BANU-583138 format. One record per residue (C-alpha): residue number from 1; residue in one letter; x, z, y. Coordinates in nm, 2 decimals, padded with zeros to 4 digits. Layout:
+-----+---+--------+--------+--------+
:   k : r :      X :      Z :      Y :
+-----+---+--------+--------+--------+
: NUM : A :      X :      Z :      Y :
...
+-----+---+--------+--------+--------+
// end
This chain:
+-----+---+--------+--------+--------+
:   k : r :      X :      Z :      Y :
+-----+---+--------+--------+--------+
:   1 : M :  05.70 :  04.38 :  07.71 :
:   2 : L :  05.73 :  04.74 :  07.79 :
:   3 : E :  05.71 :  04.68 :  08.17 :
:   4 : R :  05.41 :  04.42 :  08.13 :
:   5 : D :  05.23 :  04.67 :  07.92 :
:   6 : T :  05.28 :  04.94 :  08.19 :
:   7 : L :  05.13 :  04.72 :  08.45 :
:   8 : V :  04.82 :  04.64 :  08.23 :
:   9 : H :  04.75 :  05.01 :  08.20 :
:  10 : L :  04.82 :  05.07 :  08.56 :
:  11 : F :  04.56 :  04.81 :  08.66 :
:  12 : A :  04.31 :  04.88 :  08.40 :
:  13 : G :  04.31 :  05.24 :  08.51 :
:  14 : G :  04.27 :  05.15 :  08.86 :
:  15 : C :  03.97 :  04.94 :  08.79 :
:  16 : G :  03.79 :  05.20 :  08.57 :
:  17 : G :  03.84 :  05.48 :  08.83 :
:  18 : T :  03.71 :  05.26 :  09.11 :
:  19 : I :  03.40 :  05.17 :  08.94 :
:  20 : G :  03.32 :  05.52 :  08.80 :
:  21 : A :  03.38 :  05.67 :  09.14 :
:  22 : T :  03.14 :  05.43 :  09.35 :
:  23 : L :  02.87 :  05.48 :  09.10 :
:  24 : T :  02.88 :  05.85 :  09.08 :
:  25 : C :  02.95 :  05.94 :  09.43 :
:  26 : P :  02.61 :  06.10 :  09.52 :
:  27 : L :  02.65 :  06.34 :  09.24 :
:  28 : E :  03.01 :  06.44 :  09.33 :
:  29 : V :  02.88 :  06.53 :  09.69 :
:  30 : V :  02.61 :  06.77 :  09.55 :
:  31 : K :  02.84 :  06.92 :  09.29 :
:  32 : T :  03.10 :  06.99 :  09.57 :
:  33 : R :  02.83 :  07.16 :  09.78 :
:  34 : L :  02.71 :  07.39 :  09.51 :
:  35 : Q :  03.08 :  07.49 :  09.42 :
:  36 : S :  03.14 :  07.58 :  09.79 :
:  37 : S :  03.11 :  07.93 :  09.92 :
:  38 : S :  02.84 :  07.83 :  10.16 :
:  39 : A :  02.60 :  07.72 :  09.89 :
:  40 : S :  02.40 :  08.05 :  09.91 :
:  41 : L :  02.32 :  07.97 :  10.28 :
:  42 : F :  02.16 :  07.64 :  10.21 :
:  43 : I :  01.81 :  07.81 :  10.14 :
:  44 : S :  01.64 :  08.14 :  10.24 :
:  45 : E :  01.34 :  08.32 :  10.09 :
:  46 : V :  01.16 :  08.52 :  10.36 :
:  47 : Q :  00.98 :  08.83 :  10.21 :
:  48 : Q :  00.75 :  09.03 :  10.41 :
:  49 : D :  00.78 :  09.41 :  10.33 :
:  50 : P :  00.52 :  09.62 :  10.55 :
:  51 : A :  00.78 :  09.93 :  10.51 :
:  52 : R :  01.10 :  09.74 :  10.58 :
:  53 : G :  00.97 :  09.45 :  10.79 :
:  54 : T :  01.09 :  09.11 :  10.74 :
:  55 : K :  01.36 :  09.03 :  10.47 :
:  56 : V :  01.56 :  08.74 :  10.42 :
:  57 : K :  01.71 :  08.66 :  10.08 :
:  58 : Y :  01.96 :  08.40 :  10.03 :
:  59 : V :  01.98 :  08.23 :  09.72 :
:  60 : T :  02.18 :  07.94 :  09.57 :
:  61 : P :  01.98 :  07.61 :  09.54 :
:  62 : G :  01.96 :  07.42 :  09.24 :
:  63 : P :  02.08 :  07.07 :  09.20 :
:  64 : L :  01.76 :  06.88 :  09.30 :
:  65 : R :  01.69 :  07.11 :  09.57 :
:  66 : C :  02.04 :  07.07 :  09.72 :
:  67 : L :  02.00 :  06.70 :  09.70 :
:  68 : K :  01.66 :  06.72 :  09.89 :
:  69 : L :  01.82 :  06.94 :  10.15 :
:  70 : I :  02.12 :  06.71 :  10.21 :
:  71 : L :  01.90 :  06.40 :  10.24 :
:  72 : E :  01.64 :  06.59 :  10.48 :
:  73 : K :  01.92 :  06.72 :  10.70 :
:  74 : E :  02.19 :  06.46 :  10.70 :
:  75 : G :  02.04 :  06.15 :  10.58 :
:  76 : P :  02.09 :  05.90 :  10.28 :
:  77 : R :  02.45 :  05.81 :  10.41 :
:  78 : S :  02.57 :  06.17 :  10.35 :
:  79 : L :  02.54 :  06.12 :  09.98 :
:  80 : F :  02.85 :  05.90 :  10.01 :
:  81 : K :  03.04 :  06.13 :  10.23 :
:  82 : G :  03.41 :  06.12 :  10.11 :
:  83 : L :  03.36 :  05.77 :  09.93 :
:  84 : G :  03.64 :  05.64 :  10.13 :
:  85 : P :  03.93 :  05.87 :  10.02 :
:  86 : N :  03.78 :  05.86 :  09.68 :
:  87 : L :  03.81 :  05.48 :  09.67 :
:  88 : V :  04.15 :  05.50 :  09.81 :
:  89 : G :  04.26 :  05.78 :  09.59 :
:  90 : V :  04.09 :  05.70 :  09.27 :
:  91 : A :  04.26 :  05.37 :  09.19 :
:  92 : P :  04.62 :  05.49 :  09.24 :
:  93 : S :  04.53 :  05.84 :  09.08 :
:  94 : R :  04.40 :  05.68 :  08.76 :
:  95 : A :  04.64 :  05.41 :  08.75 :
:  96 : I :  04.93 :  05.64 :  08.79 :
:  97 : Y :  04.76 :  05.87 :  08.52 :
:  98 : F :  04.69 :  05.59 :  08.26 :
:  99 : A :  05.04 :  05.42 :  08.32 :
: 100 : A :  05.22 :  05.76 :  08.29 :
: 101 : Y :  05.01 :  05.84 :  07.98 :
: 102 : S :  05.07 :  05.52 :  07.80 :
: 103 : Y :  05.45 :  05.53 :  07.88 :
: 104 : S :  05.48 :  05.90 :  07.77 :
: 105 : K :  05.30 :  05.83 :  07.45 :
: 106 : E :  05.52 :  05.52 :  07.38 :
: 107 : K :  05.83 :  05.74 :  07.43 :
: 108 : L :  05.71 :  06.04 :  07.23 :
: 109 : N :  05.58 :  05.83 :  06.94 :
: 110 : I :  05.95 :  05.77 :  06.89 :
: 111 : V :  06.05 :  06.13 :  06.84 :
: 112 : L :  05.74 :  06.27 :  06.73 :
: 113 : E :  05.47 :  06.17 :  06.44 :
: 114 : P :  05.34 :  05.85 :  06.60 :
: 115 : D :  04.99 :  05.91 :  06.75 :
: 116 : S :  04.96 :  06.26 :  06.64 :
: 117 : S :  04.77 :  06.54 :  06.85 :
: 118 : P :  05.10 :  06.67 :  07.00 :
: 119 : V :  05.20 :  06.33 :  07.13 :
: 120 : H :  04.84 :  06.28 :  07.27 :
: 121 : M :  04.85 :  06.64 :  07.44 :
: 122 : V :  05.20 :  06.64 :  07.57 :
: 123 : S :  05.16 :  06.29 :  07.73 :
: 124 : A :  04.82 :  06.38 :  07.89 :
: 125 : A :  04.97 :  06.70 :  08.03 :
: 126 : L :  05.26 :  06.52 :  08.17 :
: 127 : A :  05.03 :  06.22 :  08.32 :
: 128 : G :  04.81 :  06.48 :  08.47 :
: 129 : F :  05.09 :  06.68 :  08.67 :
: 130 : I :  05.24 :  06.34 :  08.80 :
: 131 : A :  04.90 :  06.21 :  08.91 :
: 132 : I :  04.79 :  06.55 :  09.07 :
: 133 : T :  05.11 :  06.58 :  09.28 :
: 134 : A :  05.11 :  06.24 :  09.40 :
: 135 : T :  04.76 :  06.23 :  09.51 :
: 136 : N :  04.63 :  06.58 :  09.62 :
: 137 : P :  04.62 :  06.51 :  09.99 :
: 138 : I :  04.36 :  06.26 :  09.93 :
: 139 : W :  04.13 :  06.48 :  09.73 :
: 140 : L :  04.18 :  06.74 :  09.97 :
: 141 : L :  04.04 :  06.52 :  10.25 :
: 142 : K :  03.75 :  06.40 :  10.02 :
: 143 : T :  03.64 :  06.75 :  09.96 :
: 144 : R :  03.66 :  06.84 :  10.33 :
: 145 : L :  03.44 :  06.53 :  10.43 :
: 146 : Q :  03.21 :  06.63 :  10.14 :
: 147 : L :  03.16 :  06.98 :  10.27 :
: 148 : D :  03.09 :  06.85 :  10.64 :
: 149 : A :  02.72 :  06.91 :  10.71 :
: 150 : S :  02.70 :  06.72 :  11.03 :
: 151 : R :  02.52 :  06.39 :  11.05 :
: 152 : G :  02.50 :  06.06 :  11.27 :
: 153 : E :  02.77 :  06.04 :  11.54 :
: 154 : Q :  02.88 :  06.40 :  11.48 :
: 155 : R :  02.99 :  06.31 :  11.13 :
: 156 : M :  03.37 :  06.39 :  11.07 :
: 157 : S :  03.58 :  06.08 :  11.04 :
: 158 : V :  03.89 :  06.06 :  10.82 :
: 159 : A :  04.12 :  06.06 :  11.10 :
: 160 : E :  03.96 :  06.38 :  11.26 :
: 161 : C :  03.98 :  06.54 :  10.91 :
: 162 : V :  04.36 :  06.46 :  10.90 :
: 163 : R :  04.40 :  06.61 :  11.24 :
: 164 : R :  04.22 :  06.93 :  11.18 :
: 165 : V :  04.41 :  06.99 :  10.84 :
: 166 : Y :  04.74 :  06.94 :  11.00 :
: 167 : R :  04.64 :  07.15 :  11.32 :
: 168 : C :  04.53 :  07.45 :  11.10 :
: 169 : D :  04.77 :  07.46 :  10.82 :
: 170 : G :  05.04 :  07.20 :  10.88 :
: 171 : P :  05.17 :  06.96 :  10.61 :
: 172 : R :  05.13 :  07.24 :  10.35 :
: 173 : G :  04.77 :  07.23 :  10.42 :
: 174 : F :  04.73 :  06.89 :  10.23 :
: 175 : Y :  04.84 :  07.05 :  09.91 :
: 176 : R :  04.58 :  07.34 :  09.91 :
: 177 : G :  04.40 :  07.36 :  09.58 :
: 178 : M :  04.67 :  07.19 :  09.39 :
: 179 : S :  04.75 :  07.50 :  09.18 :
: 180 : A :  04.38 :  07.47 :  09.06 :
: 181 : S :  04.43 :  07.10 :  08.99 :
: 182 : Y :  04.73 :  07.21 :  08.77 :
: 183 : A :  04.53 :  07.45 :  08.58 :
: 184 : G :  04.27 :  07.17 :  08.53 :
: 185 : V :  04.52 :  06.97 :  08.33 :
: 186 : S :  04.41 :  07.17 :  08.03 :
: 187 : E :  04.07 :  06.98 :  08.07 :
: 188 : T :  04.24 :  06.65 :  08.06 :
: 189 : V :  04.46 :  06.77 :  07.77 :
: 190 : M :  04.17 :  06.86 :  07.56 :
: 191 : H :  03.98 :  06.55 :  07.66 :
: 192 : F :  04.24 :  06.29 :  07.53 :
: 193 : V :  04.31 :  06.48 :  07.22 :
: 194 : V :  03.96 :  06.49 :  07.13 :
: 195 : Y :  03.91 :  06.14 :  07.25 :
: 196 : E :  04.20 :  05.98 :  07.08 :
: 197 : N :  04.10 :  06.14 :  06.74 :
: 198 : L :  03.72 :  06.03 :  06.78 :
: 199 : K :  03.83 :  05.69 :  06.86 :
: 200 : H :  04.07 :  05.65 :  06.57 :
: 201 : R :  03.80 :  05.78 :  06.32 :
: 202 : L :  03.54 :  05.53 :  06.47 :
: 203 : M :  03.77 :  05.25 :  06.45 :
: 204 : E :  03.89 :  05.34 :  06.07 :
: 205 : A :  03.51 :  05.37 :  06.00 :
: 206 : K :  03.42 :  05.03 :  06.12 :
: 207 : A :  03.74 :  04.87 :  05.96 :
: 208 : S :  03.66 :  05.03 :  05.63 :
: 209 : A :  03.30 :  04.89 :  05.66 :
: 210 : S :  03.43 :  04.54 :  05.72 :
: 211 : T :  03.61 :  04.30 :  05.48 :
: 212 : D :  03.66 :  04.00 :  05.72 :
: 213 : S :  03.99 :  04.03 :  05.91 :
: 214 : D :  03.87 :  03.80 :  06.19 :
: 215 : D :  03.58 :  04.02 :  06.24 :
: 216 : Q :  03.79 :  04.34 :  06.27 :
: 217 : A :  03.99 :  04.17 :  06.55 :
: 218 : V :  03.68 :  04.11 :  06.76 :
: 219 : R :  03.56 :  04.39 :  06.97 :
: 220 : D :  03.19 :  04.33 :  07.03 :
: 221 : A :  02.93 :  04.56 :  07.22 :
: 222 : S :  02.90 :  04.80 :  06.93 :
: 223 : D :  03.28 :  04.87 :  06.99 :
: 224 : F :  03.25 :  04.96 :  07.36 :
: 225 : A :  02.96 :  05.17 :  07.27 :
: 226 : R :  03.16 :  05.38 :  07.02 :
: 227 : L :  03.44 :  05.40 :  07.27 :
: 228 : M :  03.16 :  05.54 :  07.54 :
: 229 : L :  03.04 :  05.78 :  07.29 :
: 230 : A :  03.37 :  05.93 :  07.20 :
: 231 : A :  03.46 :  05.95 :  07.58 :
: 232 : A :  03.12 :  06.13 :  07.65 :
: 233 : T :  03.16 :  06.36 :  07.38 :
: 234 : S :  03.53 :  06.46 :  07.44 :
: 235 : K :  03.47 :  06.51 :  07.81 :
: 236 : T :  03.17 :  06.71 :  07.77 :
: 237 : F :  03.36 :  06.96 :  07.55 :
: 238 : A :  03.67 :  06.98 :  07.79 :
: 239 : T :  03.46 :  07.00 :  08.10 :
: 240 : T :  03.27 :  07.30 :  07.98 :
: 241 : V :  03.56 :  07.51 :  07.86 :
: 242 : A :  03.78 :  07.43 :  08.18 :
: 243 : Y :  03.51 :  07.40 :  08.47 :
: 244 : P :  03.61 :  07.73 :  08.65 :
: 245 : H :  03.90 :  07.56 :  08.79 :
: 246 : E :  03.68 :  07.34 :  08.96 :
: 247 : V :  03.49 :  07.60 :  09.16 :
: 248 : I :  03.81 :  07.76 :  09.25 :
: 249 : R :  03.98 :  07.42 :  09.38 :
: 250 : T :  03.69 :  07.37 :  09.59 :
: 251 : R :  03.71 :  07.72 :  09.75 :
: 252 : L :  04.09 :  07.67 :  09.81 :
: 253 : R :  04.02 :  07.34 :  09.99 :
: 254 : E :  03.73 :  07.48 :  10.22 :
: 255 : E :  03.83 :  07.45 :  10.61 :
: 256 : G :  03.93 :  07.80 :  10.76 :
: 257 : S :  03.89 :  07.94 :  10.39 :
: 258 : R :  03.99 :  08.29 :  10.30 :
: 259 : Y :  04.08 :  08.18 :  09.96 :
: 260 : R :  04.46 :  08.15 :  09.93 :
: 261 : A :  04.59 :  08.15 :  09.58 :
: 262 : F :  04.43 :  08.05 :  09.23 :
: 263 : F :  04.41 :  08.41 :  09.11 :
: 264 : Q :  04.32 :  08.57 :  09.43 :
: 265 : T :  04.03 :  08.31 :  09.45 :
: 266 : F :  03.94 :  08.39 :  09.09 :
: 267 : S :  03.92 :  08.77 :  09.17 :
: 268 : M :  03.73 :  08.76 :  09.50 :
: 269 : V :  03.47 :  08.52 :  09.34 :
: 270 : T :  03.39 :  08.72 :  09.05 :
: 271 : K :  03.40 :  09.04 :  09.23 :
: 272 : E :  03.17 :  08.92 :  09.53 :
: 273 : E :  02.95 :  08.68 :  09.32 :
: 274 : G :  02.98 :  08.76 :  08.97 :
: 275 : Y :  03.11 :  08.54 :  08.68 :
: 276 : Q :  02.83 :  08.31 :  08.70 :
: 277 : A :  02.95 :  08.18 :  09.03 :
: 278 : L :  03.23 :  08.02 :  08.86 :
: 279 : Y :  02.99 :  07.79 :  08.68 :
: 280 : R :  02.80 :  07.66 :  09.01 :
: 281 : G :  02.73 :  07.31 :  08.98 :
: 282 : L :  02.82 :  07.27 :  08.62 :
: 283 : T :  02.51 :  07.09 :  08.53 :
: 284 : T :  02.56 :  06.84 :  08.82 :
: 285 : H :  02.91 :  06.82 :  08.72 :
: 286 : L :  02.82 :  06.71 :  08.36 :
: 287 : L :  02.54 :  06.48 :  08.48 :
: 288 : R :  02.82 :  06.30 :  08.69 :
: 289 : Q :  03.12 :  06.35 :  08.46 :
: 290 : I :  02.99 :  06.21 :  08.14 :
: 291 : P :  02.87 :  05.88 :  08.27 :
: 292 : N :  03.17 :  05.85 :  08.50 :
: 293 : T :  03.42 :  05.91 :  08.23 :
: 294 : A :  03.25 :  05.68 :  07.97 :
: 295 : I :  03.23 :  05.43 :  08.25 :
: 296 : V :  03.60 :  05.48 :  08.34 :
: 297 : M :  03.72 :  05.48 :  07.97 :
: 298 : C :  03.50 :  05.18 :  07.88 :
: 299 : A :  03.62 :  04.98 :  08.17 :
: 300 : Y :  04.00 :  05.07 :  08.10 :
: 301 : E :  03.97 :  04.95 :  07.73 :
: 302 : V :  03.78 :  04.64 :  07.84 :
: 303 : V :  04.03 :  04.54 :  08.10 :
: 304 : V :  04.33 :  04.62 :  07.85 :
: 305 : Y :  04.17 :  04.42 :  07.58 :
: 306 : L :  04.11 :  04.12 :  07.81 :
: 307 : L :  04.46 :  04.13 :  07.97 :
: 308 : N :  04.62 :  04.16 :  07.62 :
: 309 : G :  04.43 :  03.89 :  07.47 :
+-----+---+--------+--------+--------+
// end
């Protein structure tokens, strides 16, 4: 039964991740562009000063302006750059994550208070570390492709991206940004702790409001709406608190980047661009992450429910 339960969670996690990644890919591309060190070069303001002549001022574009510029310069297809590695990686990543989370929670429930916050926290952290270590090369390729500003026949392929990473940095190059991803485990931990608590409270509220045991066993549309609300709320909180690691990770994964380590990148970004730079693309990230997480978690719960009868 334990093996079958693990496979169910593995498959459900993969399905949820694939659906979410496909539907929200354009927002992912915009977010990555805004997080990069070249975001300030997308648009310029030309100011005429009689005393000093023409002055060009570079500013960071907003999400809508960035989206417009990508469409104008690179075409609609560019909004799905990196989708290939994303689809290749998201299924095993989410599958590994949910399977590790379910397995860890089952084991920890034996030694700790069942379904307590410490159980959810440790399970989420362990699952995050395992998934990150296994799939980091895929996410590095995804980021490189999303930052590629070429269009048409000049668009960089996955094979070319692999060759360039290996030529510049060797095998270690595929693991750039992993330290920032490890720091991002804190986001996952916060998300699952809040999500599990909200989910438990919502299910308790429904159970106490119903007296028919048969009705309690049926998950209708309102059940999944509650799960989506719990997922969106918990993810909003966790993402806002832990967001700077996203910017640092993107900088570490840039091609030819002068960013080499987590704290070195943090220091350079804050000194050169200010602390606000650590929150570049946050609005776009939330616009993408909230529906993506809700879709992933809802699809995950639906598949688990269907497979478990």
